[in-house]
Every structure is written in C-alpha cells, then in structure tokens.
C-alpha positions in Angstrom: -29.8 59.9 -35.7 -28.0 57.2 -33.7 -24.9 58.1 -31.7 -21.8 56.1 -30.7 -19.6 56.4 -27.7 -16.0 55.1 -27.8 -14.2 54.5 -24.5 -10.5 53.8 -23.6 -8.9 55.9 -26.4 -5.3 56.6 -25.4 -4.2 60.2 -25.2 -1.8 60.1 -28.1 -4.5 58.8 -30.4 -6.8 61.5 -29.3 -4.2 64.2 -29.8 -3.4 62.9 -33.3 -7.1 62.8 -34.1 -7.5 66.4 -32.9 -4.5 67.6 -35.1 -5.9 65.8 -38.1 -9.3 67.4 -37.6 -7.7 70.9 -37.3 -5.7 70.2 -40.5 -8.9 69.4 -42.3 -10.7 72.4 -40.8 -13.5 70.3 -39.2 -14.5 69.2 -35.7 -13.1 66.0 -34.2 -16.6 64.5 -34.3 -16.9 65.1 -38.0 -13.4 63.7 -38.5 -14.3 60.5 -36.8 -17.6 60.3 -38.8 -15.6 60.6 -42.0 -13.0 58.0 -40.9 -15.6 55.5 -40.0 -17.6 56.0 -43.2 -14.4 55.7 -45.4 -13.4 52.5 -43.5 -16.8 50.7 -44.1 -17.7 51.8 -47.6 -16.9 49.8 -50.7 -13.7 51.0 -52.4 -13.9 52.5 -55.8 -13.1 50.2 -58.6 -10.3 51.0 -61.0 -12.5 51.8 -64.0 -14.6 54.3 -62.1 -11.4 55.8 -60.6 -9.9 56.2 -64.2 -13.1 57.9 -65.4 -13.1 60.3 -62.4 -9.4 61.1 -62.8 -9.2 61.4 -66.5 -12.6 62.9 -67.6 -11.7 66.4 -66.5 -8.4 66.2 -68.5 -9.6 64.4 -71.7 -13.3 65.3 -71.8 -16.1 62.8 -72.2 -14.3 60.6 -74.6 -10.7 59.8 -75.0 -9.3 60.3 -78.6 -7.6 57.0 -79.3 -6.1 56.7 -82.8 -7.4 53.7 -84.8 -5.1 50.7 -84.8 -3.0 50.0 -87.8 -3.3 46.6 -89.3 -0.1 45.1 -90.5 0.3 42.1 -92.8 1.9 39.1 -91.1 5.6 38.6 -91.6 6.5 36.0 -94.2 9.6 33.9 -93.6 9.7 32.3 -97.1 
C-alpha cells in the first residue's frame, strides 16, 4: 500500500491532531487517514442522508396519510 510523508507541520497543528486522535481512540496515523478520506470523498446527497437518518425511526416505509382532495372555492 502506498505511503505519504507530510513535512513542515507546525507544532500546534500536530498537538491538536494528537488530541483529536486520542478523543477518537485511534492512532494519529489512522486519524490522518480518516481526515484525508473524508475530505476527498463525494458528500452524501440529501435523499440518501434522509433515508439513513429516518429509516431506523420509521422503518422501511414512512406512513404518509393520503391527501384529501377539496373542491375549489366558488366566488359566485
């Protein structure tokens, strides 16, 4: 698998990266891999996000009540 070296990272950035990795319970190397992957992948579209978020709550199909049809208003 290819590797990547990054030079000239300031100390503050490195410390913040280390803290973030500790918070996620992973190595700094894995943290960087995840950050890079997230930054270059296509963002999730809104429809897929809605399905992912609401399917566990509502099941496979949302129960939407049928629309009521009303007669148009007459102004005579």
